[in-house]
BALUM-338711 format. One line per 4 residues: their letters; for each residue x, y, z of N, C-alpha, C. Coordinates in steps of 0.02 Angstrom, whole numbers, plus 50000, padded with zeros to 5 digits. Example, Ala and Ser with C-alpha at 12.3 -4.5 7.8 and 13.67 -1.06 7.14 Angstrom:
2
AS = 50660,49716,50390,50615,49775,50390,50660,49835,50390 ~ 50642,49888,50354,50684,49947,50357,50645,50002,50394
***
This chain:
268
MFID = 54194,48149,47307,54205,48080,47324,54243,48046,47267 ~ 54276,47990,47284,54311,47950,47234,54278,47881,47229 ~ 54275,47856,47167,54244,47792,47153,54295,47750,47114 ~ 54310,47691,47139,54358,47647,47106,54323,47604,47055
LPQG = 54341,47612,46992,54312,47575,46937,54367,47544,46895 ~ 54352,47496,46852,54404,47468,46809,54439,47521,46766 ~ 54404,47575,46749,54432,47627,46706,54477,47676,46745 ~ 54478,47671,46811,54520,47716,46851,54486,47736,46915
RIFA = 54521,47777,46953,54491,47806,47015,54458,47871,46994 ~ 54392,47872,47000,54351,47925,46970,54328,47974,47023 ~ 54340,48038,47009,54316,48090,47054,54246,48114,47033 ~ 54204,48124,47084,54137,48151,47071,54121,48203,47125
NTGG = 54100,48262,47104,54077,48313,47150,54004,48300,47165 ~ 53986,48296,47228,53918,48278,47248,53875,48339,47265 ~ 53902,48399,47255,53864,48458,47271,53856,48471,47346 ~ 53897,48438,47386,53897,48449,47458,53847,48406,47496
TDLD = 53819,48355,47465,53772,48311,47499,53794,48238,47488 ~ 53765,48194,47528,53779,48122,47520,53730,48092,47469 ~ 53752,48037,47439,53707,48002,47393,53647,47975,47433 ~ 53588,47984,47404,53526,47963,47436,53487,47922,47385
SSKP = 53481,47857,47396,53450,47813,47347,53376,47827,47338 ~ 53345,47865,47383,53274,47881,47376,53262,47937,47326 ~ 53316,47970,47304,53310,48026,47257,53337,48006,47188 ~ 53313,48039,47135,53347,48031,47071,53420,48053,47077
CAIL = 53465,48017,47043,53536,48035,47045,53557,48066,46979 ~ 53572,48130,46979,53593,48166,46919,53668,48153,46909 ~ 53684,48119,46855,53754,48105,46837,53772,48155,46783 ~ 53814,48204,46800,53832,48259,46756,53897,48243,46720
VHGA = 53894,48241,46653,53949,48216,46612,53975,48273,46567 ~ 54036,48293,46578,54065,48350,46542,54083,48333,46470 ~ 54101,48383,46432,54119,48375,46362,54194,48369,46352 ~ 54215,48374,46289,54285,48365,46270,54330,48416,46304
GGDH = 54383,48392,46334,54432,48436,46366,54408,48469,46429 ~ 54353,48445,46457,54325,48477,46516,54335,48436,46579 ~ 54302,48457,46632,54299,48418,46694,54235,48439,46732 ~ 54228,48416,46793,54166,48426,46830,54150,48500,46843
TVWG = 54200,48544,46839,54188,48614,46857,54142,48650,46809 ~ 54131,48623,46749,54086,48656,46702,54014,48657,46728 ~ 54000,48614,46777,53932,48610,46806,53926,48651,46870 ~ 53973,48697,46882,53972,48735,46944,53909,48775,46956
GQNR = 53875,48795,46903,53813,48833,46911,53752,48790,46923 ~ 53760,48724,46922,53702,48679,46927,53708,48627,46982 ~ 53769,48599,46993,53772,48538,47034,53749,48549,47106 ~ 53772,48603,47138,53753,48613,47208,53678,48627,47215
YLAH = 53651,48665,47168,53579,48679,47171,53538,48615,47165 ~ 53554,48574,47116,53518,48511,47106,53523,48467,47168 ~ 53583,48467,47198,53595,48424,47257,53555,48446,47318 ~ 53534,48508,47319,53495,48532,47376,53422,48544,47360
HGAS = 53401,48521,47301,53331,48530,47281,53302,48467,47249 ~ 53315,48410,47282,53279,48350,47262,53318,48297,47226 ~ 53383,48306,47215,53422,48255,47179,53486,48240,47217 ~ 53511,48179,47209,53581,48166,47223,53620,48185,47160
VLAL = 53683,48202,47168,53722,48227,47112,53791,48194,47110 ~ 53812,48175,47049,53880,48153,47036,53904,48191,46975 ~ 53940,48246,46986,53971,48284,46931,54039,48254,46920 ~ 54047,48218,46865,54105,48175,46855,54165,48211,46824
DLPG = 54224,48186,46841,54284,48195,46799,54292,48128,46763 ~ 54284,48128,46697,54292,48066,46659,54363,48040,46665 ~ 54375,47976,46652,54443,47949,46657,54493,47991,46618 ~ 54549,48005,46650,54602,48045,46619,54589,48120,46620
HGRS = 54536,48142,46651,54518,48213,46655,54516,48235,46728 ~ 54531,48298,46739,54524,48326,46806,54561,48287,46858 ~ 54526,48266,46911,54556,48231,46967,54551,48155,46960 ~ 54523,48131,46905,54517,48059,46894,54581,48030,46863
TGDA = 54595,47969,46881,54652,47933,46852,54630,47894,46791 ~ 54675,47853,46765,54659,47812,46707,54672,47848,46642 ~ 54664,47811,46588,54674,47840,46521,54608,47867,46494 ~ 54612,47921,46457,54552,47948,46424,54525,47895,46376
LTSI = 54460,47885,46376,54429,47836,46333,54423,47863,46262 ~ 54428,47818,46214,54438,47840,46145,54377,47833,46100 ~ 54320,47814,46128,54259,47810,46088,54199,47825,46130 ~ 54145,47845,46098,54083,47858,46133,54056,47794,46163
GALA = 54064,47738,46129,54043,47675,46156,54078,47657,46220 ~ 54144,47670,46223,54182,47656,46285,54160,47702,46342 ~ 54144,47764,46326,54118,47810,46377,54051,47787,46403 ~ 54008,47761,46358,53943,47734,46379,53953,47674,46425
DFLI = 54000,47630,46407,54015,47573,46450,54037,47596,46519 ~ 54078,47648,46521,54102,47676,46585,54043,47700,46627 ~ 53996,47737,46597,53939,47763,46634,53896,47706,46661 ~ 53886,47654,46622,53846,47597,46644,53881,47561,46701
TLID = 53947,47554,46697,53986,47523,46751,53979,47564,46815 ~ 53983,47630,46809,53974,47673,46868,53905,47662,46900 ~ 53854,47662,46859,53786,47652,46885,53778,47585,46919 ~ 53806,47532,46888,53801,47466,46918,53842,47461,46982
TLKL = 53901,47490,46983,53945,47486,47042,53912,47520,47102 ~ 53882,47577,47091,53850,47615,47146,53778,47593,47159 ~ 53753,47546,47118,53685,47520,47125,53633,47577,47125 ~ 53642,47622,47077,53596,47679,47072,53530,47655,47041
ERPV = 53475,47668,47077,53410,47643,47055,53375,47691,47008 ~ 53389,47756,47014,53355,47805,46970,53406,47853,46941 ~ 53452,47827,46899,53502,47871,46869,53472,47918,46816 ~ 53492,47980,46819,53473,48029,46768,53537,48052,46736
LIGH = 53548,48031,46675,53610,48048,46639,53602,48117,46607 ~ 53647,48163,46623,53645,48231,46596,53714,48246,46568 ~ 53719,48253,46502,53784,48263,46471,53786,48324,46427 ~ 53847,48350,46420,53858,48408,46376,53904,48389,46320
SMGA = 53884,48401,46258,53927,48391,46199,53951,48319,46196 ~ 54015,48305,46201,54038,48236,46203,54002,48196,46257 ~ 53993,48228,46315,53958,48195,46370,53885,48181,46353 ~ 53855,48222,46310,53787,48210,46288,53784,48147,46244
LASL = 53832,48140,46198,53834,48080,46156,53843,48018,46199 ~ 53889,48021,46248,53901,47964,46291,53839,47947,46332 ~ 53805,47999,46357,53744,47988,46396,53688,47959,46353 ~ 53682,47984,46292,53632,47957,46246,53645,47883,46232
EAAS = 53707,47866,46216,53724,47797,46201,53711,47752,46262 ~ 53730,47776,46321,53719,47737,46382,53645,47727,46395 ~ 53605,47780,46387,53533,47776,46399,53501,47726,46351 ~ 53525,47725,46289,53496,47679,46240,53509,47606,46260
RLGN = 53565,47594,46293,53582,47526,46314,53547,47507,46380 ~ 53536,47557,46422,53505,47544,46487,53430,47533,46483 ~ 53398,47561,46432,53325,47554,46426,53289,47582,46485 ~ 53244,47543,46515,53204,47567,46571,53244,47577,46635
KCAG = 53306,47555,46637,53348,47566,46696,53373,47638,46701 ~ 53366,47676,46647,53384,47747,46648,53321,47787,46662 ~ 53321,47827,46716,53261,47862,46737,53249,47927,46699 ~ 53303,47957,46673,53296,48020,46637,53359,48035,46599
LGLC = 53353,48079,46549,53410,48095,46506,53409,48169,46490 ~ 53465,48203,46501,53472,48273,46482,53528,48281,46433 ~ 53514,48309,46374,53563,48317,46321,53574,48390,46307 ~ 53633,48415,46325,53649,48486,46319,53700,48495,46261
GVAT = 53685,48539,46215,53731,48551,46160,53746,48489,46120 ~ 53693,48457,46096,53700,48393,46061,53679,48400,45988 ~ 53701,48354,45946,53683,48355,45876,53682,48283,45850 ~ 53646,48273,45795,53642,48207,45764,53711,48182,45745
KMPV = 53753,48225,45720,53823,48211,45707,53865,48267,45735 ~ 53925,48252,45757,53970,48302,45784,54038,48300,45749 ~ 54040,48317,45684,54104,48319,45650,54148,48375,45679 ~ 54212,48362,45683,54259,48410,45712,54303,48437,45655
HPDL = 54310,48503,45653,54349,48535,45599,54421,48507,45600 ~ 54449,48491,45541,54517,48464,45538,54569,48509,45571 ~ 54560,48574,45567,54608,48620,45599,54608,48611,45674 ~ 54548,48601,45702,54543,48592,45775,54572,48524,45795
LGAA = 54557,48472,45756,54586,48407,45771,54663,48409,45767 ~ 54689,48444,45716,54761,48449,45709,54793,48486,45766 ~ 54763,48542,45787,54790,48580,45843,54789,48539,45907 ~ 54736,48501,45917,54731,48460,45977,54783,48404,45976
ERND = 54795,48376,45917,54845,48323,45912,54915,48349,45927 ~ 54928,48412,45910,54993,48443,45925,54997,48471,45995 ~ 54942,48465,46033,54938,48496,46100,54952,48570,46096 ~ 54925,48601,46045,54935,48672,46032,54882,48712,46069
LTAA = 54901,48767,46100,54853,48811,46135,54798,48835,46088 ~ 54812,48836,46023,54762,48857,45974,54698,48816,45980 ~ 54704,48752,45998,54645,48709,46006,54599,48736,46060 ~ 54627,48754,46116,54587,48782,46170,54556,48849,46150
EFIA = 54594,48888,46112,54568,48953,46089,54512,48944,46039 ~ 54518,48895,45994,54464,48879,45947,54400,48862,45985 ~ 54406,48816,46033,54348,48793,46070,54315,48850,46109 ~ 54356,48892,46140,54329,48948,46178,54292,48996,46132
SWGH = 54320,49010,46074,54289,49058,46028,54225,49030,45997 ~ 54230,48970,45969,54172,48939,45936,54119,48917,45986 ~ 54141,48902,46047,54095,48872,46095,54052,48922,46134 ~ 54064,48986,46126,54026,49036,46163,53988,49080,46115
GTKA = 53928,49100,46137,53888,49145,46097,53914,49216,46097 ~ 53881,49258,46059,53903,49327,46051,53909,49365,46117 ~ 53860,49356,46160,53859,49392,46224,53920,49374,46266 ~ 53939,49311,46266,53995,49289,46307,54061,49317,46282
HRGG = 54066,49333,46218,54127,49363,46191,54137,49434,46219 ~ 54083,49465,46239,54088,49533,46266,54093,49534,46342 ~ 54068,49482,46374,54066,49480,46447,54004,49443,46469 ~ 53974,49466,46524,53910,49437,46546,53915,49380,46595
NPAH = 53975,49365,46620,53982,49311,46668,53950,49332,46735 ~ 53904,49292,46762,53875,49308,46828,53928,49311,46883 ~ 53984,49275,46873,54040,49280,46920,54081,49342,46903 ~ 54077,49392,46944,54106,49458,46930,54181,49454,46918
GIWM = 54203,49487,46864,54274,49495,46851,54307,49437,46814 ~ 54268,49387,46793,54296,49329,46758,54270,49328,46687 ~ 54316,49328,46639,54297,49325,46568,54287,49252,46549 ~ 54228,49235,46523,54212,49166,46509,54259,49133,46459
LRQA = 54279,49169,46408,54322,49138,46357,54390,49120,46386 ~ 54420,49164,46425,54485,49148,46456,54478,49090,46504 ~ 54423,49089,46541,54410,49033,46587,54408,48967,46549 ~ 54376,48967,46490,54371,48906,46450,54440,48886,46422
IVLT = 54480,48934,46403,54547,48919,46376,54589,48886,46430 ~ 54588,48913,46490,54627,48885,46545,54604,48814,46561 ~ 54538,48803,46564,54512,48737,46578,54535,48686,46527 ~ 54527,48702,46463,54545,48655,46410,54621,48644,46407
DRTP = 54660,48697,46416,54732,48692,46410,54763,48651,46467 ~ 54730,48647,46523,54759,48608,46578,54744,48533,46572 ~ 54705,48514,46520,54694,48443,46507,54760,48410,46489 ~ 54774,48350,46515,54837,48317,46499,54849,48309,46424
PGVL = 54911,48309,46402,54926,48303,46331,54893,48241,46299 ~ 54864,48252,46241,54833,48197,46205,54760,48185,46221 ~ 54737,48208,46278,54668,48193,46300,54617,48230,46257 ~ 54628,48294,46244,54580,48331,46204,54573,48300,46135
HKDL = 54628,48280,46105,54625,48249,46038,54584,48185,46040 ~ 54594,48144,46091,54555,48082,46098,54480,48098,46103 ~ 54464,48149,46143,54394,48169,46152,54363,48191,46086 ~ 54398,48235,46051,54371,48262,45989,54366,48208,45935
AACN = 54415,48164,45933,54413,48110,45884,54355,48063,45898 ~ 54339,48052,45961,54283,48009,45979,54217,48040,45954 ~ 54210,48106,45963,54150,48140,45938,54146,48135,45862 ~ 54201,48147,45830,54204,48147,45757,54185,48080,45728
AYLD = 54202,48026,45763,54192,47958,45736,54123,47930,45751 ~ 54087,47960,45797,54024,47930,45820,53967,47946,45772 ~ 53936,47894,45744,53883,47903,45694,53818,47869,45715 ~ 53815,47844,45776,53758,47803,45797,53706,47840,45837
APAA = 53710,47906,45841,53663,47944,45883,53590,47933,45863 ~ 53571,47935,45798,53500,47925,45781,53474,47857,45803 ~ 53514,47804,45793,53492,47738,45814,53486,47734,45890 ~ 53533,47766,45926,53529,47766,45999,53467,47804,46023
AAKV = 53452,47861,45992,53394,47901,46012,53330,47862,46005 ~ 53325,47821,45954,53264,47783,45943,53252,47730,45997 ~ 53304,47713,46036,53299,47663,46088,53288,47693,46158 ~ 53292,47759,46163,53285,47791,46229,53215,47781,46256
ACPT = 53211,47760,46319,53146,47742,46348,53130,47783,46410 ~ 53156,47843,46415,53145,47884,46475,53131,47956,46456 ~ 53104,47996,46503,53094,48067,46489,53160,48100,46471 ~ 53160,48140,46418,53222,48168,46392,53215,48243,46381
LFLL = 53265,48279,46404,53268,48352,46394,53324,48368,46346 ~ 53309,48407,46294,53360,48436,46250,53370,48508,46271 ~ 53429,48525,46294,53445,48593,46315,53494,48622,46265 ~ 53471,48671,46226,53508,48695,46168,53518,48771,46173
GRGD = 53571,48795,46141,53585,48867,46140,53569,48897,46072 ~ 53531,48951,46072,53512,48984,46009,53574,49006,45969 ~ 53627,49026,46004,53686,49050,45971,53742,48998,45965 ~ 53724,48935,45969,53774,48881,45968,53801,48872,45897
KMTP = 53866,48884,45889,53898,48876,45823,53928,48806,45814 ~ 53937,48769,45868,53967,48703,45864,53915,48648,45853 ~ 53859,48653,45888,53803,48607,45878,53739,48650,45872 ~ 53727,48678,45813,53669,48722,45804,53603,48687,45822
VRAA = 53555,48726,45841,53490,48699,45862,53462,48652,45809 ~ 53466,48671,45746,53438,48630,45692,53472,48561,45688 ~ 53534,48556,45711,53572,48494,45705,53548,48441,45755 ~ 53507,48460,45802,53480,48412,45851,53412,48385,45830
QGLI = 53383,48412,45776,53313,48395,45760,53303,48321,45747 ~ 53351,48289,45714,53344,48217,45701,53339,48177,45765 ~ 53376,48197,45816,53372,48162,45880,53307,48177,45916 ~ 53287,48240,45914,53224,48260,45945,53166,48220,45916
DAVA = 53166,48212,45851,53112,48175,45818,53113,48101,45836 ~ 53173,48075,45851,53179,48003,45864,53161,47983,45935 ~ 53167,48030,45983,53154,48014,46053,53079,48019,46067 ~ 53052,47968,46098,52980,47964,46108,52953,48017,46156
DAEV = 52991,48031,46209,52967,48077,46262,53017,48134,46269 ~ 53016,48179,46220,53066,48233,46219,53036,48301,46235 ~ 53072,48338,46276,53057,48408,46290,53116,48449,46265 ~ 53103,48506,46235,53156,48547,46207,53155,48615,46240
RVLD = 53213,48637,46265,53221,48705,46291,53278,48738,46251 ~ 53264,48794,46221,53315,48832,46184,53328,48897,46221 ~ 53391,48907,46241,53410,48967,46279,53433,49020,46230 ~ 53397,49075,46227,53410,49126,46177,53477,49161,46185
SAGH = 53502,49166,46246,53563,49205,46258,53626,49162,46262 ~ 53621,49097,46245,53678,49052,46254,53703,49024,46189 ~ 53767,49004,46190,53797,48966,46136,53805,48894,46157 ~ 53861,48864,46138,53872,48793,46152,53884,48780,46227
MMMI = 53912,48829,46262,53928,48820,46333,53872,48848,46376 ~ 53811,48825,46364,53753,48854,46397,53753,48848,46473 ~ 53786,48797,46501,53787,48790,46574,53825,48848,46606 ~ 53875,48874,46570,53916,48928,46596,53889,48996,46574
ESPH = 53866,49000,46512,53840,49063,46485,53773,49082,46516 ~ 53731,49033,46528,53664,49045,46557,53653,48996,46615 ~ 53690,49004,46670,53688,48954,46723,53620,48948,46757 ~ 53586,49005,46767,53522,49002,46802,53469,48969,46759
ESRE = 53466,48988,46695,53417,48959,46650,53430,48884,46640 ~ 53494,48866,46634,53512,48796,46627,53492,48756,46689 ~ 53505,48785,46746,53488,48753,46809,53414,48739,46814 ~ 53374,48788,46796,53301,48780,46801,53276,48728,46752
ALMS = 53306,48726,46692,53285,48676,46642,53302,48605,46667 ~ 53362,48597,46694,53381,48531,46720,53340,48512,46780 ~ 53322,48561,46821,53280,48548,46878,53211,48523,46856 ~ 53186,48548,46800,53121,48525,46775,53124,48451,46756
LIKR = 53181,48430,46729,53190,48359,46713,53191,48317,46777 ~ 53227,48340,46828,53230,48304,46892,53160,48297,46921 ~ 53120,48350,46917,53052,48347,46944,53009,48298,46906 ~ 53018,48294,46840,52980,48246,46801,52997,48175,46823
VAAG = 53061,48162,46833,53083,48096,46854,53057,48080,46924 ~ 53062,48128,46969,53040,48118,47038,52965,48104,47042 ~ 52927,48134,46996,52855,48125,46996,52834,48058,46965 ~ 52884,48024,46935,52869,47959,46906,52836,47962,46839
***
């Protein structure tokens, strides 16, 4: 479906079902250089097991129009505008990496209006290596290759994709490289500049799931501890076989973890 917002015409994959206001609405927010397809192992399942789903293409990404937003605060404003426009009564913000920071910031502003929060591959700070920022600014394929290599755990470098015949690293390179010029750099710079995660975490007022990968080299498990300590109602799931791209590397385990959050929200 498409949603017209001030930030652009926004595409959202609903997992093959209609929005149902009686269910929690899982808003799936991708990371830097991504789009809604990173949630392919989760969105349809969630949509058919108790949730409405909006797997977003952020402005300037995927099938959405508009300019890519240049700060985590602007992304949070976008998510709140989406929730208000659609009059979602029980939004569950679920974000990965950059999307996790945006979801965290939005949840801190929404207070009790946010029904649940899922933070995948998140850290108290997300500094970006200067070489990666430079490659992204030049629109160099090296940026996509860096992200694919650093973003996947050891198992994914050898194989292991549940989708037969598809190498996860090459899949990630293609996804990131098809992002319009300049967008990846804006995304990474927004992550690099955001320093308000601890303050935002202290304001979160809803059940929160931290979904982390044991082999994550970009946002190591220990780097999330400050946020975990700050959130009042936090559950932590660490996936032993995953790196930073846990939704793709461990789709079934990620799906079940996110489903547990949906069930907590549904139970009130």
